[in-house]
Each structure stands twice: as structure tokens, then as C-alpha cells.
N, C-alpha and C positions, 0 to 999 in steps of 0.2 A: 513214766506216767506221772510221777510227782512234778516234773518240770512242766509237762503239758497242762496238768490241772492248775498249777499256780499261774502259768502264763495266760490261760483262758480266763481265769478269775481276774487277773490284772488287766487284761484287755477289756473285759466287760465293765469293770470298775472305772477304767479310764474313760470309756465312752460315756458312762453315766456322769462322771465328773465334768467332762468337756461339755456335755449337754447343759449342765447347771453351773457352768464356770463362773459367771459373775457373782452368784450367791454361793457361799460355802457354809450355809447354816448346818447342814448335816455332816460336816467334816469328812466328806467323801475323799478328799485329797489325802487325808491320813490313811484311809483304807487302801488307797492306791499305792502309797509308799510301802505299806505292809506287804501287799501282794507282789509288787515289783522287787522288794527286798528278798522275799521268799523265792521268787523266780531266779534272781541272781545267785542265791545260795544253791539252788538245785542245778543251775548251769555249771557252777564251779564243781559241784559234786559229780555231775555227769562227765566233765572233762577229766577229772582224776580217776573216775571209774573206767572210762574209756582207755586211759593210759595204762591201767592195770590189766583189763580184760581184752583189749584189742577188738577184733571183729566180733567176738562173742557178745559184746555190749549191745549189738543191734538185733540179736536173736534171743531175747529173754524167754524163760519158761512162763507159761500162763499163770502159774501160782505166784511167781515173782511180780508179774504185771498187776495181779490183783492186790498183792500186798502193797505195791507202790501206789496203786490207786487209793487204797485205804489211807495210806500215809499222807498222800496229797490232799485228800478230802479232810483229814484231821488238821492239817496245816491251815487250810482255808477256814475251817470251823474255828480254830484258835484265833486267827486274824479277825474274824467276825466278832468273836467274844471280846477281844481287846478293843475293837472299834466301838462296840456297844457300851463297854465300861467308860471309855473316853466320852462318848456321846452323853451318857447319863450324868457323868461328873460335870461336863461343860454345860449341859442343859441349855442348848441354844434357843429353844422355843419356850423355855420357862415352865414346862409341864411338870417336871419333878418338883420344882419349887412351889408351884401352885398346889400340888397334892399334899406336900409336907406341911405347908403353912395354911392349909384350908381350915377355916374357922367355922364352927357349927353354931 
């Protein structure tokens, strides 16, 4: 489930990036790299887990699937938080700068 969660997030993010490809104001490419990196990490984890468990890898218990889903969603949430921090620091639209230096 962790692999599926991160791959779906990466695919959705890549579609959004491709749709807005000429403009990269929102730094969606960075978010894509985060999601695809997580997907690669979970793929390597799945390969090593399959080498240890064999056929049992394809029949996980429902509790294990739920735990993996929570872990996958946590990784997606962490990537979104990192992306938001990068977006606020880079401030491509100047919103944060305008609020900070607003004169009354």
C-alpha cells in the first residue's frame, strides 16, 4: 500500500506538472521529485521484502495493509509539508514578502 499510495501521488503530481509545464511558479516539479523518490524507495523496499517473504508478500493481513496505508499517507503528507516550506521560502508570487513588508 505504501508503494501504491506514493505512485498514485507521483502520477497525479506529474500530470499537474505536465499541464503547467512552461510555467513552474508553484515548484510542482520539486513535489514530483519527492513523490517519485518515495516511490523508488518503496519499490526497493518491496523487492527486499519479497525476497524475504516470497509468496506471502502478495497476501498481507488486513491490519498490515491498513498500517501500510497510514505509512504511505504519512509519507505523502510529509512531502507536501516539505513542498509547502520550499514554496513559502522561495515565495514565487511574492505573497509572503508583501505580507511581511506591509506598511500601515
